[in-house]
TIRO-2110 file (N, C-alpha, C; in Angstrom, 1 decimal):
// TIRO-2110
105.0, 94.1, 91.0, N, 1, A
104.8, 92.9, 91.8, CA, 1, A
104.9, 91.7, 90.8, C, 1, A
105.6, 90.6, 91.2, N, 2, A
105.7, 89.5, 90.3, CA, 2, A
104.4, 88.7, 90.2, C, 2, A
104.2, 88.1, 89.0, N, 3, A
103.1, 87.3, 88.8, CA, 3, A
103.3, 86.0, 89.5, C, 3, A
102.3, 85.5, 90.3, N, 4, A
102.4, 84.3, 91.1, CA, 4, A
102.7, 83.1, 90.2, C, 4, A
103.6, 82.2, 90.6, N, 5, A
103.8, 81.0, 89.9, CA, 5, A
102.9, 79.9, 90.4, C, 5, A
101.9, 79.4, 89.6, N, 6, A
100.9, 78.5, 90.2, CA, 6, A
101.5, 77.1, 90.6, C, 6, A
102.6, 76.7, 90.1, N, 7, A
103.1, 75.3, 90.4, CA, 7, A
104.3, 75.2, 91.3, C, 7, A
104.5, 76.3, 92.1, N, 8, A
105.6, 76.2, 93.0, CA, 8, A
105.3, 75.3, 94.2, C, 8, A
106.3, 74.5, 94.6, N, 9, A
106.1, 73.6, 95.7, CA, 9, A
106.4, 74.2, 97.0, C, 9, A
105.5, 74.1, 98.0, N, 10, A
105.8, 74.6, 99.4, CA, 10, A
106.6, 73.6, 100.2, C, 10, A
107.8, 74.0, 100.5, N, 11, A
108.7, 73.1, 101.3, CA, 11, A
108.4, 73.3, 102.8, C, 11, A
109.0, 72.5, 103.6, N, 12, A
108.9, 72.7, 105.1, CA, 12, A
109.6, 74.0, 105.5, C, 12, A
110.7, 74.2, 104.8, N, 13, A
111.5, 75.5, 105.1, CA, 13, A
110.6, 76.7, 104.7, C, 13, A
110.0, 76.6, 103.6, N, 14, A
109.1, 77.7, 103.1, CA, 14, A
108.0, 77.9, 104.1, C, 14, A
107.4, 76.9, 104.7, N, 15, A
106.4, 77.0, 105.7, CA, 15, A
106.9, 77.7, 106.9, C, 15, A
108.2, 77.4, 107.3, N, 16, A
108.8, 78.1, 108.5, CA, 16, A
109.0, 79.5, 108.2, C, 16, A
109.5, 79.8, 107.0, N, 17, A
109.7, 81.2, 106.6, CA, 17, A
108.4, 82.0, 106.6, C, 17, A
107.3, 81.4, 106.0, N, 18, A
106.0, 82.1, 106.0, CA, 18, A
105.5, 82.3, 107.4, C, 18, A
105.6, 81.3, 108.3, N, 19, A
105.2, 81.5, 109.7, CA, 19, A
106.0, 82.6, 110.4, C, 19, A
107.3, 82.6, 110.1, N, 20, A
108.1, 83.7, 110.7, CA, 20, A
107.6, 85.1, 110.3, C, 20, A
107.3, 85.2, 109.0, N, 21, A
106.9, 86.5, 108.4, CA, 21, A
105.5, 86.8, 108.8, C, 21, A
104.7, 85.8, 109.2, N, 22, A
103.4, 86.1, 109.7, CA, 22, A
103.4, 86.7, 111.1, C, 22, A
104.5, 86.4, 111.8, N, 23, A
104.7, 87.0, 113.2, CA, 23, A
105.0, 88.5, 113.0, C, 23, A
105.9, 88.8, 112.2, N, 24, A
106.4, 90.2, 112.0, CA, 24, A
107.2, 90.3, 110.8, C, 24, A
107.3, 91.5, 110.2, N, 25, A
108.2, 91.7, 109.1, CA, 25, A
109.6, 91.4, 109.5, C, 25, A
110.4, 90.8, 108.6, N, 26, A
111.8, 90.5, 108.9, CA, 26, A
112.7, 90.9, 107.8, C, 26, A
114.0, 91.2, 108.1, N, 27, A
115.0, 91.4, 107.1, CA, 27, A
115.7, 90.1, 106.8, C, 27, A
116.5, 90.1, 105.8, N, 28, A
117.3, 88.9, 105.4, CA, 28, A
118.2, 88.5, 106.6, C, 28, A
118.8, 89.4, 107.2, N, 29, A
119.7, 89.1, 108.4, CA, 29, A
118.9, 88.5, 109.5, C, 29, A
117.8, 89.1, 109.8, N, 30, A
116.9, 88.5, 110.9, CA, 30, A
116.5, 87.1, 110.6, C, 30, A
116.1, 86.9, 109.3, N, 31, A
115.6, 85.5, 108.9, CA, 31, A
116.8, 84.5, 109.0, C, 31, A
118.0, 85.0, 108.6, N, 32, A
119.2, 84.1, 108.7, CA, 32, A
119.3, 83.7, 110.2, C, 32, A
119.3, 84.6, 111.1, N, 33, A
119.4, 84.3, 112.5, CA, 33, A
118.3, 83.3, 113.0, C, 33, A
117.1, 83.7, 112.6, N, 34, A
116.0, 82.9, 113.0, CA, 34, A
116.0, 81.5, 112.5, C, 34, A
116.6, 81.3, 111.3, N, 35, A
116.6, 80.0, 110.7, CA, 35, A
117.4, 78.9, 111.5, C, 35, A
118.2, 79.4, 112.5, N, 36, A
118.8, 78.4, 113.4, CA, 36, A
117.8, 77.6, 114.2, C, 36, A
116.6, 78.1, 114.3, N, 37, A
115.5, 77.5, 115.1, CA, 37, A
114.6, 76.6, 114.2, C, 37, A
114.8, 76.6, 112.9, N, 38, A
114.0, 75.8, 112.0, CA, 38, A
114.2, 74.3, 112.3, C, 38, A
113.2, 73.5, 112.1, N, 39, A
113.3, 72.1, 112.3, CA, 39, A
114.3, 71.5, 111.3, C, 39, A
114.3, 72.0, 110.1, N, 40, A
115.3, 71.4, 109.1, CA, 40, A
116.6, 72.1, 109.2, C, 40, A
117.3, 72.2, 108.1, N, 41, A
118.6, 72.8, 108.0, CA, 41, A
118.5, 74.3, 108.0, C, 41, A
119.3, 75.0, 108.8, N, 42, A
119.3, 76.5, 108.8, CA, 42, A
119.9, 77.0, 107.6, C, 42, A
119.7, 78.2, 107.2, N, 43, A
120.4, 78.8, 106.1, CA, 43, A
121.8, 79.0, 106.5, C, 43, A
122.7, 79.0, 105.6, N, 44, A
124.2, 79.1, 105.9, CA, 44, A
124.7, 80.5, 105.5, C, 44, A
124.0, 81.3, 104.7, N, 45, A
124.5, 82.6, 104.3, CA, 45, A
123.3, 83.5, 103.9, C, 45, A
123.7, 84.8, 104.0, N, 46, A
122.7, 85.8, 103.6, CA, 46, A
122.2, 85.6, 102.1, C, 46, A
123.2, 85.2, 101.3, N, 47, A
122.8, 84.9, 99.9, CA, 47, A
121.8, 83.8, 99.7, C, 47, A
121.9, 82.8, 100.5, N, 48, A
121.0, 81.7, 100.4, CA, 48, A
119.6, 82.1, 100.9, C, 48, A
119.5, 83.0, 101.9, N, 49, A
118.2, 83.5, 102.3, CA, 49, A
117.6, 84.4, 101.2, C, 49, A
118.5, 85.3, 100.7, N, 50, A
118.0, 86.2, 99.6, CA, 50, A
117.5, 85.4, 98.4, C, 50, A
118.2, 84.3, 98.0, N, 51, A
117.7, 83.5, 96.9, CA, 51, A
116.4, 82.8, 97.2, C, 51, A
116.2, 82.3, 98.4, N, 52, A
114.9, 81.7, 98.7, CA, 52, A
113.8, 82.7, 98.8, C, 52, A
114.1, 83.9, 99.4, N, 53, A
113.0, 84.9, 99.4, CA, 53, A
112.7, 85.4, 98.0, C, 53, A
113.6, 85.4, 97.1, N, 54, A
113.3, 85.8, 95.7, CA, 54, A
112.4, 84.8, 95.1, C, 54, A
112.6, 83.5, 95.4, N, 55, A
111.7, 82.5, 94.9, CA, 55, A
110.3, 82.6, 95.5, C, 55, A
110.2, 82.9, 96.8, N, 56, A
108.9, 83.1, 97.4, CA, 56, A
108.2, 84.4, 96.9, C, 56, A
109.0, 85.4, 96.5, N, 57, A
108.5, 86.6, 95.9, CA, 57, A
107.9, 86.3, 94.5, C, 57, A
108.7, 85.5, 93.8, N, 58, A
108.3, 85.2, 92.4, CA, 58, A
107.0, 84.4, 92.4, C, 58, A
106.8, 83.6, 93.5, N, 59, A
105.6, 82.8, 93.7, CA, 59, A
104.4, 83.6, 94.2, C, 59, A
104.7, 84.9, 94.6, N, 60, A
103.6, 85.7, 95.1, CA, 60, A
103.3, 85.5, 96.6, C, 60, A
104.2, 84.8, 97.3, N, 61, A
103.9, 84.4, 98.7, CA, 61, A
104.4, 85.5, 99.7, C, 61, A
105.4, 86.3, 99.3, N, 62, A
106.0, 87.3, 100.2, CA, 62, A
106.2, 88.6, 99.3, C, 62, A
106.3, 89.7, 100.0, N, 63, A
106.6, 91.0, 99.4, CA, 63, A
107.7, 91.6, 100.1, C, 63, A
108.4, 92.6, 99.5, N, 64, A
109.6, 93.3, 100.0, CA, 64, A
109.4, 94.8, 99.9, C, 64, A
109.9, 95.5, 101.0, N, 65, A
109.9, 96.9, 101.0, CA, 65, A
111.2, 97.4, 101.6, C, 65, A
111.7, 98.6, 101.3, N, 66, A
112.9, 99.1, 102.0, CA, 66, A
112.5, 99.7, 103.3, C, 66, A
113.3, 99.5, 104.3, N, 67, A
113.2, 100.3, 105.6, CA, 67, A
113.7, 101.7, 105.4, C, 67, A
113.1, 102.7, 106.0, N, 68, A
113.6, 104.0, 106.0, CA, 68, A
114.3, 104.3, 107.2, C, 68, A
115.5, 103.6, 107.4, N, 69, A
116.3, 103.7, 108.6, CA, 69, A
117.7, 104.1, 108.2, C, 69, A
118.4, 104.8, 109.0, N, 70, A
119.8, 105.1, 108.8, CA, 70, A
120.7, 104.0, 109.3, C, 70, A
121.7, 103.7, 108.6, N, 71, A
122.6, 102.7, 109.1, CA, 71, A
123.7, 102.5, 108.1, C, 71, A
124.8, 101.8, 108.5, N, 72, A
125.9, 101.6, 107.5, CA, 72, A
125.4, 100.7, 106.4, C, 72, A
125.9, 101.0, 105.2, N, 73, A
125.6, 100.1, 104.1, CA, 73, A
124.2, 100.3, 103.5, C, 73, A
123.4, 101.3, 103.9, N, 74, A
122.1, 101.5, 103.4, CA, 74, A
121.0, 100.8, 104.2, C, 74, A
119.8, 101.1, 103.9, N, 75, A
118.7, 100.5, 104.6, CA, 75, A
118.4, 99.1, 104.1, C, 75, A
118.1, 98.2, 105.1, N, 76, A
117.8, 96.8, 104.7, CA, 76, A
116.3, 96.8, 104.1, C, 76, A
116.0, 95.8, 103.4, N, 77, A
114.7, 95.5, 103.0, CA, 77, A
114.0, 94.7, 104.1, C, 77, A
112.7, 94.8, 104.2, N, 78, A
112.0, 93.9, 105.1, CA, 78, A
111.0, 93.1, 104.2, C, 78, A
110.6, 92.0, 104.7, N, 79, A
109.7, 91.1, 104.0, CA, 79, A
108.5, 90.8, 104.8, C, 79, A
107.3, 90.7, 104.1, N, 80, A
106.1, 90.4, 104.8, CA, 80, A
105.4, 89.3, 104.0, C, 80, A
104.6, 88.5, 104.6, N, 81, A
103.8, 87.5, 104.0, CA, 81, A
102.6, 88.2, 103.1, C, 81, A
102.2, 87.6, 102.0, N, 82, A
101.1, 88.2, 101.2, CA, 82, A
99.8, 87.4, 101.6, C, 82, A
98.8, 87.8, 101.0, N, 83, A
97.5, 87.1, 101.2, CA, 83, A
97.6, 85.7, 100.7, C, 83, A
98.3, 85.5, 99.5, N, 84, A
98.4, 84.2, 99.0, CA, 84, A
99.2, 83.3, 99.9, C, 84, A
100.3, 83.9, 100.5, N, 85, A
101.1, 83.1, 101.5, CA, 85, A
100.3, 82.8, 102.7, C, 85, A
99.5, 83.7, 103.2, N, 86, A
98.6, 83.5, 104.3, CA, 86, A
97.7, 82.3, 104.1, C, 86, A
97.1, 82.3, 102.9, N, 87, A
96.1, 81.2, 102.6, CA, 87, A
96.9, 79.9, 102.4, C, 87, A
98.1, 79.9, 102.0, N, 88, A
98.9, 78.7, 101.9, CA, 88, A
99.1, 78.1, 103.3, C, 88, A
99.4, 79.0, 104.3, N, 89, A
99.6, 78.5, 105.7, CA, 89, A
98.3, 78.0, 106.3, C, 89, A
97.3, 78.8, 106.2, N, 90, A
96.1, 78.6, 107.0, CA, 90, A
94.9, 78.0, 106.2, C, 90, A
95.0, 77.9, 104.9, N, 91, A
93.9, 77.4, 104.1, CA, 91, A
93.1, 78.5, 103.4, C, 91, A
92.5, 78.2, 102.4, N, 92, A
91.7, 79.2, 101.6, CA, 92, A
90.6, 79.8, 102.3, C, 92, A
90.0, 79.1, 103.3, N, 93, A
88.9, 79.7, 104.0, CA, 93, A
89.3, 80.5, 105.2, C, 93, A
90.6, 80.6, 105.5, N, 94, A
91.0, 81.4, 106.6, CA, 94, A
90.8, 82.9, 106.4, C, 94, A
90.2, 83.5, 107.4, N, 95, A
89.9, 84.9, 107.3, CA, 95, A
91.2, 85.7, 107.6, C, 95, A
91.7, 86.6, 106.7, N, 96, A
92.9, 87.4, 107.0, CA, 96, A
92.6, 88.4, 108.2, C, 96, A
93.6, 88.7, 109.0, N, 97, A
93.3, 89.6, 110.1, CA, 97, A
92.9, 91.0, 109.7, C, 97, A
93.5, 91.5, 108.6, N, 98, A
93.1, 92.8, 108.1, CA, 98, A
93.8, 93.1, 106.7, C, 98, A
93.3, 94.0, 106.0, N, 99, A
94.0, 94.3, 104.7, CA, 99, A
95.4, 94.9, 105.0, C, 99, A
95.4, 95.7, 106.0, N, 100, A
96.7, 96.4, 106.4, CA, 100, A
97.8, 95.4, 106.7, C, 100, A
97.4, 94.2, 107.1, N, 101, A
98.4, 93.2, 107.5, CA, 101, A
99.4, 92.9, 106.4, C, 101, A
98.9, 93.0, 105.1, N, 102, A
99.7, 92.7, 104.0, CA, 102, A
100.3, 93.9, 103.3, C, 102, A
100.1, 95.0, 103.8, N, 103, A
100.6, 96.3, 103.2, CA, 103, A
102.0, 96.6, 103.8, C, 103, A
102.7, 97.6, 103.2, N, 104, A
103.9, 98.0, 103.7, CA, 104, A
103.7, 98.7, 105.0, C, 104, A
104.8, 98.8, 105.9, N, 105, A
104.7, 99.4, 107.2, CA, 105, A
104.8, 100.9, 107.0, C, 105, A
103.9, 101.7, 107.6, N, 106, A
104.1, 103.2, 107.5, CA, 106, A
105.4, 103.6, 107.9, C, 106, A
106.0, 104.6, 107.2, N, 107, A
107.4, 105.0, 107.5, CA, 107, A
107.6, 105.4, 109.0, C, 107, A
106.6, 106.1, 109.6, N, 108, A
106.7, 106.5, 111.0, CA, 108, A
106.9, 105.3, 111.9, C, 108, A
106.5, 104.1, 111.5, N, 109, A
106.6, 102.9, 112.3, CA, 109, A
107.8, 102.0, 112.0, C, 109, A
108.7, 102.4, 111.1, N, 110, A
109.8, 101.6, 110.7, CA, 110, A
110.7, 101.3, 111.8, C, 110, A
111.2, 102.2, 112.6, N, 111, A
112.1, 102.0, 113.7, CA, 111, A
111.5, 101.0, 114.7, C, 111, A
110.2, 101.3, 115.1, N, 112, A
109.6, 100.4, 116.0, CA, 112, A
109.4, 99.0, 115.5, C, 112, A
109.0, 98.9, 114.2, N, 113, A
108.8, 97.5, 113.6, CA, 113, A
110.1, 96.8, 113.6, C, 113, A
111.1, 97.4, 113.2, N, 114, A
112.5, 96.8, 113.1, CA, 114, A
112.9, 96.4, 114.5, C, 114, A
112.8, 97.2, 115.5, N, 115, A
113.2, 96.9, 116.9, CA, 115, A
112.4, 95.8, 117.4, C, 115, A
111.1, 95.7, 117.2, N, 116, A
110.3, 94.6, 117.6, CA, 116, A
110.7, 93.3, 117.0, C, 116, A
111.0, 93.3, 115.7, N, 117, A
111.5, 92.1, 115.0, CA, 117, A
112.8, 91.7, 115.6, C, 117, A
113.7, 92.6, 115.9, N, 118, A
115.0, 92.3, 116.6, CA, 118, A
114.7, 91.6, 117.9, C, 118, A
113.8, 92.1, 118.7, N, 119, A
113.5, 91.5, 120.0, CA, 119, A
112.9, 90.1, 119.8, C, 119, A
112.0, 89.9, 118.9, N, 120, A
111.4, 88.6, 118.7, CA, 120, A
112.4, 87.6, 118.2, C, 120, A
113.2, 88.0, 117.2, N, 121, A
114.2, 87.0, 116.7, CA, 121, A
115.2, 86.7, 117.8, C, 121, A
115.7, 87.6, 118.6, N, 122, A
116.6, 87.4, 119.7, CA, 122, A
116.0, 86.5, 120.7, C, 122, A
114.7, 86.7, 121.1, N, 123, A
114.0, 85.9, 122.1, CA, 123, A
113.8, 84.5, 121.6, C, 123, A
113.4, 84.3, 120.4, N, 124, A
113.2, 82.9, 119.9, CA, 124, A
114.5, 82.2, 119.8, C, 124, A
115.5, 82.8, 119.3, N, 125, A
116.8, 82.1, 119.2, CA, 125, A
117.4, 81.8, 120.5, C, 125, A
117.4, 82.7, 121.4, N, 126, A
117.9, 82.5, 122.8, CA, 126, A
117.2, 81.4, 123.5, C, 126, A
115.8, 81.4, 123.4, N, 127, A
115.0, 80.3, 124.0, CA, 127, A
115.3, 79.0, 123.4, C, 127, A
115.5, 79.0, 122.1, N, 128, A
115.8, 77.7, 121.3, CA, 128, A
117.1, 77.1, 121.8, C, 128, A
118.1, 77.9, 122.0, N, 129, A
119.4, 77.4, 122.5, CA, 129, A
119.2, 76.7, 123.9, C, 129, A
118.3, 77.1, 124.6, N, 130, A
118.0, 76.5, 126.0, CA, 130, A
117.0, 75.4, 125.9, C, 130, A
116.5, 75.0, 124.7, N, 131, A
115.5, 74.0, 124.6, CA, 131, A
114.1, 74.4, 124.9, C, 131, A
113.9, 75.7, 125.0, N, 132, A
112.6, 76.3, 125.3, CA, 132, A
112.0, 76.7, 124.0, C, 132, A
110.7, 76.5, 123.9, N, 133, A
110.0, 76.8, 122.6, CA, 133, A
108.9, 77.9, 122.9, C, 133, A
108.7, 78.7, 121.8, N, 134, A
107.7, 79.7, 121.9, CA, 134, A
106.4, 79.2, 121.4, C, 134, A
105.3, 79.6, 122.0, N, 135, A
103.9, 79.1, 121.6, CA, 135, A
102.9, 80.2, 121.7, C, 135, A
101.8, 80.1, 121.0, N, 136, A
100.7, 81.0, 121.1, CA, 136, A
101.1, 82.5, 120.9, C, 136, A
101.8, 82.7, 119.9, N, 137, A
102.3, 84.1, 119.6, CA, 137, A
101.2, 84.9, 119.1, C, 137, A
101.1, 86.1, 119.6, N, 138, A
100.1, 87.1, 119.2, CA, 138, A
100.9, 88.3, 118.5, C, 138, A
100.5, 88.6, 117.3, N, 139, A
101.1, 89.7, 116.6, CA, 139, A
100.8, 91.0, 117.2, C, 139, A
101.5, 92.0, 116.8, N, 140, A
101.3, 93.4, 117.2, CA, 140, A
99.8, 93.8, 117.1, C, 140, A
99.2, 94.4, 118.1, N, 141, A
97.8, 94.9, 118.2, CA, 141, A
96.8, 93.8, 117.9, C, 141, A
97.0, 92.6, 118.1, N, 142, A
96.0, 91.6, 117.9, CA, 142, A
95.4, 91.1, 119.2, C, 142, A
96.1, 91.3, 120.3, N, 143, A
95.6, 90.9, 121.6, CA, 143, A
95.0, 92.2, 122.3, C, 143, A
93.8, 92.1, 122.8, N, 144, A
93.2, 93.2, 123.5, CA, 144, A
93.0, 92.8, 124.9, C, 144, A
93.6, 93.6, 125.8, N, 145, A
93.4, 93.3, 127.3, CA, 145, A
92.7, 94.5, 127.9, C, 145, A
91.6, 94.1, 128.7, N, 146, A
90.9, 95.2, 129.4, CA, 146, A
91.4, 95.3, 130.8, C, 146, A
91.8, 96.5, 131.2, N, 147, A
92.2, 96.8, 132.6, CA, 147, A
91.3, 97.9, 133.1, C, 147, A
90.3, 97.6, 133.9, N, 148, A
89.3, 98.6, 134.3, CA, 148, A
88.6, 99.0, 133.1, C, 148, A
88.5, 100.3, 132.9, N, 149, A
87.8, 100.9, 131.8, CA, 149, A
88.7, 101.1, 130.5, C, 149, A
90.0, 100.7, 130.6, N, 150, A
90.9, 100.9, 129.5, CA, 150, A
91.2, 99.6, 128.8, C, 150, A
91.6, 99.7, 127.5, N, 151, A
92.0, 98.6, 126.7, CA, 151, A
93.5, 98.7, 126.4, C, 151, A
94.2, 97.7, 126.5, N, 152, A
95.7, 97.7, 126.2, CA, 152, A
95.9, 96.6, 125.1, C, 152, A
96.7, 97.0, 124.1, N, 153, A
97.1, 96.1, 123.0, CA, 153, A
98.6, 96.1, 123.0, C, 153, A
99.2, 95.0, 123.5, N, 154, A
100.7, 95.0, 123.5, CA, 154, A
101.3, 94.8, 122.1, C, 154, A
102.6, 95.1, 122.0, N, 155, A
103.2, 94.9, 120.7, CA, 155, A
103.3, 93.4, 120.3, C, 155, A
103.4, 92.5, 121.2, N, 156, A
103.3, 91.1, 121.0, CA, 156, A
103.0, 90.4, 122.4, C, 156, A
102.6, 89.2, 122.3, N, 157, A
102.4, 88.4, 123.5, CA, 157, A
102.7, 86.9, 123.1, C, 157, A
103.3, 86.2, 124.0, N, 158, A
103.6, 84.8, 123.7, CA, 158, A
103.8, 84.0, 125.0, C, 158, A
103.9, 82.7, 124.8, N, 159, A
104.3, 81.8, 125.9, CA, 159, A
105.6, 81.2, 125.6, C, 159, A
106.4, 81.0, 126.6, N, 160, A
107.6, 80.2, 126.5, CA, 160, A
107.4, 78.9, 127.3, C, 160, A
107.7, 77.8, 126.7, N, 161, A
107.6, 76.5, 127.4, CA, 161, A
109.0, 75.9, 127.5, C, 161, A
109.4, 75.7, 128.8, N, 162, A
110.7, 75.2, 129.1, CA, 162, A
110.8, 73.7, 129.1, C, 162, A
112.0, 73.1, 129.0, N, 163, A
112.1, 71.7, 129.0, CA, 163, A
111.6, 71.1, 130.3, C, 163, A
111.6, 71.9, 131.4, N, 164, A
111.2, 71.4, 132.7, CA, 164, A
109.7, 71.5, 132.9, C, 164, A
109.0, 71.9, 131.8, N, 165, A
107.5, 72.0, 131.9, CA, 165, A
106.9, 73.3, 132.3, C, 165, A
107.8, 74.3, 132.6, N, 166, A
107.2, 75.6, 133.0, CA, 166, A
106.6, 76.3, 131.8, C, 166, A
105.6, 77.1, 132.0, N, 167, A
105.0, 77.9, 131.0, CA, 167, A
105.1, 79.3, 131.5, C, 167, A
105.8, 80.2, 130.7, N, 168, A
106.1, 81.5, 131.0, CA, 168, A
105.3, 82.4, 130.1, C, 168, A
104.5, 83.3, 130.5, N, 169, A
103.7, 84.2, 129.7, CA, 169, A
104.3, 85.6, 129.6, C, 169, A
104.4, 86.1, 128.4, N, 170, A
105.0, 87.4, 128.2, CA, 170, A
104.1, 88.4, 127.4, C, 170, A
104.1, 89.6, 127.8, N, 171, A
103.5, 90.7, 127.0, CA, 171, A
104.7, 91.7, 126.7, C, 171, A
104.8, 92.1, 125.5, N, 172, A
105.9, 92.9, 125.0, CA, 172, A
105.3, 94.3, 124.6, C, 172, A
105.9, 95.3, 125.2, N, 173, A
105.6, 96.7, 124.8, CA, 173, A
107.0, 97.4, 124.7, C, 173, A
107.3, 97.9, 123.5, N, 174, A
108.7, 98.5, 123.3, CA, 174, A
108.7, 100.0, 123.3, C, 174, A
107.6, 100.6, 123.1, N, 175, A
107.6, 102.1, 123.0, CA, 175, A
107.2, 102.8, 124.3, C, 175, A
107.3, 104.1, 124.3, N, 176, A
107.0, 104.9, 125.5, CA, 176, A
105.6, 105.5, 125.4, C, 176, A
104.9, 105.2, 124.3, N, 177, A
103.6, 105.8, 124.0, CA, 177, A
102.4, 105.2, 124.8, C, 177, A
102.6, 104.0, 125.4, N, 178, A
101.6, 103.3, 126.1, CA, 178, A
101.6, 103.7, 127.5, C, 178, A
100.5, 104.1, 128.1, N, 179, A
100.4, 104.5, 129.5, CA, 179, A
99.8, 103.4, 130.3, C, 179, A
100.5, 102.8, 131.2, N, 180, A
100.0, 101.8, 132.1, CA, 180, A
100.1, 102.4, 133.5, C, 180, A
99.0, 102.4, 134.2, N, 181, A
98.9, 102.9, 135.6, CA, 181, A
98.8, 101.7, 136.6, C, 181, A
99.5, 101.8, 137.7, N, 182, A
99.3, 100.7, 138.7, CA, 182, A
97.9, 100.9, 139.3, C, 182, A
97.3, 99.8, 139.6, N, 183, A
96.0, 99.8, 140.2, CA, 183, A
96.2, 99.8, 141.7, C, 183, A
95.6, 100.8, 142.3, N, 184, A
95.6, 100.9, 143.8, CA, 184, A
94.3, 101.5, 144.3, C, 184, A
94.0, 101.2, 145.5, N, 185, A
92.7, 101.8, 146.0, CA, 185, A
92.7, 103.3, 146.2, C, 185, A
93.9, 103.8, 146.4, N, 186, A
94.0, 105.3, 146.6, CA, 186, A
94.2, 106.1, 145.3, C, 186, A
94.3, 105.5, 144.2, N, 187, A
94.5, 106.2, 142.9, CA, 187, A
93.2, 106.7, 142.3, C, 187, A
93.2, 107.9, 141.7, N, 188, A
91.9, 108.4, 141.1, CA, 188, A
91.6, 107.6, 139.8, C, 188, A
END
């Protein structure tokens, strides 16, 4: 791991990258796509994203791991925010969600994590093209919903706010491992 550079300047684009990586781990390609929604200039190439991420890694603000996925051209790397990056975004007194938040993704979860990131990036960019913005994003397993005697933690949750003033609420669950039963008076 690189030694953090104490005098690196946090740019607006860096803040947007860190906020994106705080939502979910992202690959270089996913971050390139997502940069179309940044308030400033989007990235123009994979190389420019890689160069910026290298600077953020050198500063100790993000870390990189390889995905254990099969695909053409090898497995992509994914990036996550570090504790230092978290404190840059939210202040030194901000309490981190968990130690696990800053660790690598367990190999058994790589496909799910990558698929969730693909969904999130696609949703944000598609909404942005329509002038709709995402708000109140909840990361995976951070929202707990009680339904009767059971607790449900979706993969993510967020609001979309349309230009017409509509607020649309979403819960996202990508896998088949979560069991949801319809509530009815005749069910046991």
